[in-house]
Backbone as ProteinMPNN parsed JSONL, in Angstrom:
{"seq_chain_A": "XXXXXXXXXXXXXXXXXXXXXXXXXXXXXXXXXXXXXXXXXXXXXXXXXXXXXXXXXXXXXXXXXXXXXXXXXXXXXXXXXXXXXXXXXXXXXXXXXXXXXXXXXXXXXXXXXXXXXX", "coords_chain_A": {"N_chain_A": [[113.987, 120.255, 97.387], [112.188, 118.869, 99.966], [109.33, 116.921, 100.764], [107.148, 117.207, 103.528], [106.068, 114.606, 104.898], [103.323, 112.975, 106.592], [103.865, 111.483, 109.791], [104.051, 108.427, 111.716], [103.534, 109.123, 114.352], [101.952, 111.375, 113.995], [99.617, 110.235, 112.975], [98.889, 108.695, 115.177], [98.383, 110.711, 117.11], [96.203, 111.99, 115.895], [94.303, 109.88, 115.809], [93.966, 109.366, 118.551], [92.798, 111.773, 119.325], [90.474, 112.103, 117.717], [89.216, 109.71, 116.817], [86.984, 107.334, 117.84], [87.319, 104.576, 120.094], [86.824, 101.17, 119.01], [85.931, 101.694, 116.477], [85.45, 101.245, 112.943], [88.102, 101.62, 110.934], [89.122, 102.903, 107.916], [91.682, 102.964, 105.635], [94.261, 104.078, 103.325], [97.026, 102.269, 101.902], [99.25, 103.292, 103.242], [102.354, 103.288, 105.001], [102.349, 104.351, 107.574], [100.044, 103.526, 108.771], [100.331, 100.874, 109.247], [99.681, 98.01, 111.079], [98.068, 99.462, 112.814], [95.88, 98.82, 114.306], [96.974, 97.47, 116.395], [97.905, 99.299, 118.164], [95.835, 101.033, 118.687], [92.442, 100.724, 119.605], [90.793, 99.741, 117.132], [89.009, 98.496, 114.266], [90.772, 97.738, 111.573], [90.729, 98.389, 108.162], [91.953, 98.343, 104.841], [92.783, 99.884, 101.691], [94.864, 99.013, 99.078], [96.345, 101.024, 97.028], [98.235, 100.719, 95.002], [97.657, 98.224, 94.116], [95.391, 98.651, 92.805], [93.139, 98.935, 94.425], [90.385, 100.563, 95.597], [87.975, 100.74, 96.811], [87.211, 101.194, 99.554], [88.172, 103.712, 100.271], [87.738, 105.615, 98.297], [85.495, 107.367, 98.242], [85.806, 109.251, 100.392], [88.299, 110.288, 99.72], [87.656, 111.455, 97.297], [85.919, 113.454, 98.216], [87.73, 114.986, 99.718], [89.238, 115.94, 97.599], [87.352, 117.575, 96.297], [86.937, 119.453, 98.333], [89.53, 120.567, 98.444], [89.655, 121.759, 95.889], [87.562, 123.618, 96.189], [88.656, 125.296, 98.205], [90.919, 126.298, 96.854], [89.714, 127.699, 94.716], [87.974, 129.519, 95.974], [89.43, 130.782, 98.046], [92.15, 130.56, 97.549], [94.222, 129.828, 99.317], [94.432, 128.564, 102.688], [94.926, 129.308, 106.061], [95.956, 127.462, 108.96], [94.545, 128.238, 111.268], [92.158, 129.21, 110.239], [90.977, 127.096, 108.995], [88.912, 125.425, 110.095], [86.614, 127.095, 109.97], [86.394, 127.426, 107.206], [85.939, 124.797, 106.354], [83.471, 124.345, 107.577], [81.922, 126.217, 106.148], [82.143, 125.062, 103.6], [80.779, 122.623, 104.053], [78.215, 123.629, 104.54], [77.623, 124.909, 102.096], [77.521, 122.687, 100.382], [75.535, 121.193, 101.511], [73.296, 122.761, 101.372], [72.807, 123.888, 98.627], [70.965, 125.48, 97.314], [70.774, 127.875, 98.644], [72.787, 129.441, 97.72], [72.308, 130.368, 95.191], [71.742, 132.983, 94.419], [72.258, 136.38, 95.66], [69.89, 137.25, 97.008], [68.554, 134.883, 97.758], [70.425, 133.849, 99.535], [70.342, 135.788, 101.58], [67.643, 135.523, 102.386], [67.712, 132.954, 103.452], [69.638, 133.105, 105.503], [68.874, 135.207, 107.159], [66.407, 134.717, 108.275], [63.971, 134.372, 110.884], [64.356, 132.22, 113.646], [62.728, 129.811, 115.543], [62.919, 129.412, 119.068], [63.154, 127.22, 121.817], [62.784, 126.78, 125.227]], "CA_chain_A": [[112.899, 120.492, 98.323], [111.58, 117.621, 100.421], [107.979, 117.026, 101.295], [107.007, 116.847, 104.929], [105.014, 113.61, 104.948], [102.879, 112.649, 107.951], [104.591, 110.418, 110.477], [103.207, 107.551, 112.518], [103.125, 109.887, 115.538], [100.834, 112.238, 113.58], [98.433, 109.374, 112.899], [98.537, 108.349, 116.557], [97.786, 111.896, 117.741], [94.884, 112.178, 115.287], [93.418, 108.819, 116.29], [93.686, 109.581, 119.969], [91.961, 112.956, 119.478], [89.241, 112.164, 116.945], [88.62, 108.426, 116.451], [86.518, 106.598, 119.009], [87.652, 103.145, 120.115], [85.883, 100.217, 118.407], [85.507, 102.206, 115.181], [86.062, 100.638, 111.765], [88.962, 102.623, 110.325], [89.49, 102.53, 106.558], [92.795, 103.8, 105.197], [95.014, 103.576, 102.188], [98.076, 101.349, 102.336], [100.444, 103.998, 103.723], [103.037, 102.535, 106.056], [102.086, 104.877, 108.913], [98.884, 102.834, 109.315], [100.627, 99.457, 109.4], [99.394, 97.471, 112.421], [97.465, 100.522, 113.631], [94.938, 98.192, 115.23], [97.719, 96.946, 117.537], [98.149, 100.38, 119.124], [94.591, 101.754, 118.98], [91.385, 99.709, 119.479], [89.939, 99.917, 115.96], [89.058, 97.462, 113.246], [91.448, 98.418, 110.469], [90.61, 97.876, 106.798], [92.716, 99.248, 103.983], [92.885, 99.72, 100.239], [96.222, 99.155, 98.564], [96.126, 101.698, 95.754], [99.135, 100.168, 93.976], [96.976, 97.015, 93.626], [94.141, 99.163, 92.241], [92.045, 98.805, 95.387], [89.903, 101.907, 95.913], [86.594, 100.628, 97.268], [86.953, 101.696, 100.905], [88.654, 105.079, 100.495], [87.518, 106.525, 97.166], [84.492, 108.402, 98.509], [86.364, 110.326, 101.211], [89.364, 110.936, 98.959], [86.977, 112.32, 96.341], [85.428, 114.623, 98.956], [88.89, 115.832, 100.011], [89.58, 116.61, 96.351], [86.374, 118.645, 96.094], [87.263, 120.476, 99.337], [90.763, 121.236, 98.005], [89.288, 122.63, 94.768], [86.782, 124.709, 96.772], [89.581, 126.218, 98.873], [91.745, 126.98, 95.841], [88.919, 128.633, 93.916], [87.363, 130.566, 96.799], [90.355, 131.477, 98.938], [93.513, 130.331, 97.044], [94.905, 129.087, 100.373], [93.813, 128.753, 103.995], [95.825, 129.054, 107.171], [95.457, 126.457, 109.887], [93.564, 128.807, 112.203], [90.894, 129.473, 109.525], [90.518, 125.881, 108.321], [87.625, 124.96, 110.617], [85.562, 127.952, 109.413], [86.26, 127.145, 105.774], [85.3, 123.477, 106.226], [82.052, 124.536, 107.914], [81.298, 126.862, 104.992], [82.09, 124.03, 102.559], [79.673, 121.715, 104.395], [76.955, 124.359, 104.359], [77.391, 125.106, 100.661], [77.166, 121.437, 99.725], [74.307, 120.675, 102.107], [72.197, 123.661, 100.991], [73.254, 124.652, 97.458], [69.938, 126.427, 96.89], [70.931, 129.189, 99.281], [73.867, 130.184, 97.071], [71.987, 130.639, 93.79], [71.878, 134.429, 94.219], [72.337, 137.07, 96.958], [68.601, 137.318, 97.689], [68.32, 133.586, 98.389], [71.336, 133.761, 100.675], [69.813, 136.63, 102.657], [66.416, 134.901, 102.887], [68.063, 131.779, 104.235], [70.451, 133.41, 106.68], [68.295, 136.241, 108.01], [65.07, 134.374, 108.757], [63.842, 134.122, 112.312], [64.326, 130.824, 114.039], [62.078, 129.673, 116.844], [63.72, 128.792, 120.12], [62.358, 126.666, 122.913], [63.568, 126.564, 126.45]], "C_chain_A": [[112.266, 119.156, 98.704], [110.192, 117.888, 100.959], [107.985, 116.588, 102.749], [105.822, 115.903, 105.058], [104.571, 113.372, 106.395], [103.689, 111.471, 108.507], [103.603, 109.587, 111.285], [102.697, 108.274, 113.766], [101.965, 110.824, 115.217], [99.535, 111.443, 113.524], [97.951, 109.016, 114.298], [97.828, 109.514, 117.24], [96.38, 112.136, 117.205], [93.894, 111.138, 115.805], [92.994, 109.05, 117.734], [92.708, 110.738, 120.178], [90.572, 112.809, 118.852], [88.549, 110.832, 116.659], [88.253, 107.647, 117.706], [87.006, 105.15, 118.946], [86.5, 102.32, 119.546], [85.263, 100.729, 117.105], [86.125, 101.344, 114.075], [86.797, 101.747, 111.031], [89.407, 102.125, 108.961], [90.542, 103.495, 106.062], [93.328, 103.295, 103.869], [96.143, 102.707, 102.745], [99.322, 102.026, 102.845], [101.036, 103.281, 104.931], [102.767, 103.086, 107.451], [100.889, 104.191, 109.569], [99.134, 101.35, 109.578], [100.469, 99.044, 110.864], [98.808, 98.524, 113.367], [96.494, 99.938, 114.66], [95.636, 97.518, 116.414], [97.948, 98.03, 118.591], [96.974, 101.321, 119.306], [93.442, 100.79, 118.716], [90.386, 100.017, 118.358], [89.988, 98.643, 115.13], [89.6, 98.134, 111.995], [91.232, 97.667, 109.16], [91.337, 98.85, 105.895], [92.585, 98.875, 102.518], [94.345, 99.906, 99.871], [96.086, 99.735, 97.153], [97.037, 101.153, 94.646], [98.589, 98.861, 93.403], [95.605, 97.364, 93.043], [92.93, 98.862, 93.124], [91.64, 100.208, 95.823], [88.531, 101.895, 96.575], [86.326, 101.332, 98.596], [87.264, 103.178, 101.076], [88.284, 106.075, 99.405], [86.54, 107.65, 97.476], [85.078, 109.556, 99.324], [87.504, 111.03, 100.482], [88.784, 111.855, 97.888], [86.47, 113.591, 97.011], [86.579, 115.561, 99.314], [89.333, 116.596, 98.766], [88.65, 117.77, 96.051], [86.63, 119.785, 97.081], [88.502, 121.263, 98.917], [90.468, 122.199, 96.851], [88.494, 123.832, 95.265], [87.705, 125.747, 97.409], [90.403, 126.991, 97.854], [90.956, 128.013, 95.054], [88.357, 129.789, 94.732], [88.397, 131.415, 97.531], [91.817, 131.413, 98.489], [94.368, 129.573, 98.045], [94.18, 129.381, 101.697], [94.862, 128.448, 105.058], [95.158, 128.09, 108.152], [94.371, 127.011, 110.813], [92.212, 129.102, 111.555], [90.273, 128.218, 108.93], [89.15, 125.414, 108.806], [86.469, 125.775, 110.039], [85.319, 127.646, 107.94], [85.595, 125.786, 105.557], [83.815, 123.572, 106.576], [81.303, 125.217, 106.772], [81.124, 125.856, 103.857], [80.918, 123.084, 102.811], [78.327, 122.382, 104.166], [76.629, 124.527, 102.881], [76.954, 123.819, 99.973], [75.924, 120.796, 100.315], [73.086, 121.486, 101.673], [72.597, 124.501, 99.777], [72.245, 125.7, 97.005], [70.132, 127.807, 97.509], [72.002, 130.034, 98.614], [73.581, 130.484, 95.603], [72.077, 132.124, 93.457], [71.876, 135.115, 95.591], [71.014, 137.126, 97.717], [68.28, 136.002, 98.406], [69.198, 133.415, 99.619], [70.793, 134.561, 101.861], [68.527, 136.052, 103.24], [66.737, 133.741, 103.822], [68.752, 132.153, 105.549], [69.818, 134.425, 107.625], [66.894, 135.913, 108.521], [65.103, 134.1, 110.262], [63.73, 132.63, 112.579], [63.66, 130.736, 115.407], [63.023, 128.989, 117.828], [62.792, 128.305, 121.21], [63.281, 126.428, 124.083], [62.891, 125.567, 127.342]], "O_chain_A": [[111.853, 118.396, 97.827], [109.917, 118.941, 101.534], [108.743, 115.7, 103.14], [104.698, 116.343, 105.301], [105.363, 113.549, 107.32], [104.129, 110.591, 107.768], [102.463, 109.995, 111.507], [101.561, 108.061, 114.188], [101.094, 111.047, 116.058], [98.486, 111.913, 113.966], [96.751, 109.031, 114.572], [96.79, 109.326, 117.875], [95.467, 112.451, 117.969], [92.777, 111.478, 116.194], [91.818, 108.941, 118.083], [91.885, 110.7, 121.093], [89.596, 113.329, 119.392], [87.376, 110.836, 116.285], [89.112, 107.34, 118.532], [87.093, 104.568, 117.865], [85.342, 102.734, 119.601], [84.206, 100.259, 116.683], [87.204, 100.78, 114.257], [86.181, 102.703, 110.56], [90.0, 101.052, 108.851], [90.329, 104.707, 106.064], [92.919, 102.252, 103.359], [96.19, 102.448, 103.947], [100.378, 101.394, 102.883], [100.314, 102.74, 105.768], [102.939, 102.361, 108.431], [100.729, 104.263, 110.788], [98.252, 100.649, 110.073], [101.05, 99.652, 111.764], [99.031, 98.473, 114.577], [96.313, 100.492, 115.744], [94.97, 97.046, 117.336], [98.159, 97.726, 119.765], [97.098, 102.32, 120.015], [93.456, 100.096, 117.7], [89.279, 100.491, 118.611], [90.893, 97.821, 115.276], [88.946, 99.006, 111.424], [91.511, 96.472, 109.059], [91.34, 100.054, 106.151], [92.319, 97.728, 102.158], [94.986, 100.86, 100.312], [95.753, 99.021, 96.207], [96.646, 101.129, 93.479], [99.007, 98.434, 92.327], [94.77, 96.488, 92.818], [91.84, 98.572, 92.629], [92.458, 100.956, 96.359], [87.985, 102.959, 96.869], [85.303, 102.002, 98.738], [86.68, 103.834, 101.938], [88.501, 107.274, 99.578], [86.735, 108.777, 97.019], [84.867, 110.719, 98.981], [87.66, 112.244, 100.612], [89.349, 112.91, 97.601], [86.576, 114.679, 96.446], [86.438, 116.781, 99.229], [89.751, 117.75, 98.854], [89.094, 118.828, 95.605], [86.548, 120.955, 96.707], [88.523, 122.489, 99.022], [90.97, 123.323, 96.835], [88.727, 124.952, 94.811], [87.547, 126.945, 97.175], [90.565, 128.205, 97.977], [91.472, 129.089, 94.754], [88.272, 130.914, 94.239], [88.25, 132.634, 97.622], [92.644, 132.157, 99.015], [95.177, 128.738, 97.639], [93.411, 130.337, 101.793], [95.591, 127.46, 104.967], [93.937, 127.937, 108.156], [93.392, 126.324, 111.104], [91.214, 129.232, 112.263], [89.157, 128.268, 108.413], [88.308, 125.041, 107.989], [85.447, 125.205, 109.656], [84.176, 127.611, 107.485], [84.766, 125.647, 104.658], [82.989, 122.934, 105.923], [80.174, 124.839, 106.46], [80.069, 125.809, 103.225], [80.154, 122.777, 101.896], [77.402, 121.756, 103.649], [75.492, 124.312, 102.463], [76.11, 123.852, 99.077], [75.317, 119.935, 99.678], [71.975, 120.96, 101.615], [72.715, 125.721, 99.896], [72.619, 126.695, 96.383], [69.69, 128.805, 96.941], [72.12, 131.224, 98.908], [74.496, 130.815, 94.848], [72.446, 132.488, 92.34], [71.524, 134.483, 96.587], [71.01, 137.057, 98.946], [67.789, 136.014, 99.535], [68.748, 132.888, 100.636], [70.782, 134.082, 102.995], [68.333, 136.083, 104.455], [66.098, 133.577, 104.861], [68.464, 131.563, 106.59], [70.2, 134.489, 108.793], [66.258, 136.762, 109.145], [66.11, 133.665, 110.821], [63.092, 131.888, 111.832], [63.99, 131.497, 116.317], [63.809, 128.114, 117.465], [61.762, 128.92, 121.484], [64.403, 125.941, 123.938], [63.401, 125.256, 128.419]]}, "name": "protein", "num_of_chains": 1, "seq": "XXXXXXXXXXXXXXXXXXXXXXXXXXXXXXXXXXXXXXXXXXXXXXXXXXXXXXXXXXXXXXXXXXXXXXXXXXXXXXXXXXXXXXXXXXXXXXXXXXXXXXXXXXXXXXXXXXXXXX"}
């Protein structure tokens, strides 16, 4: 069984869709990012994990690990079409943990009236 690793074209498509030009892009040392700043206008910085460099990428990689654990424990797996909803739930749970202490707190938080201004 072979793994389907991301390709340089995948990185290009992602950058073009989600990364604004003139952004500082921090990656690991994967070869798909080699000379990425030559084909997209970013400032590229990288950590080479085999050289025990983790300063630039450890925080986001840690967050991805927490997200992966959340998905496995809550849903066991997620299909691509549901991923956005699950990530939004993850963000909400970690931004407002107090609302998930018990069902009453959840209902108080989610069912309260919100003022609107036009």
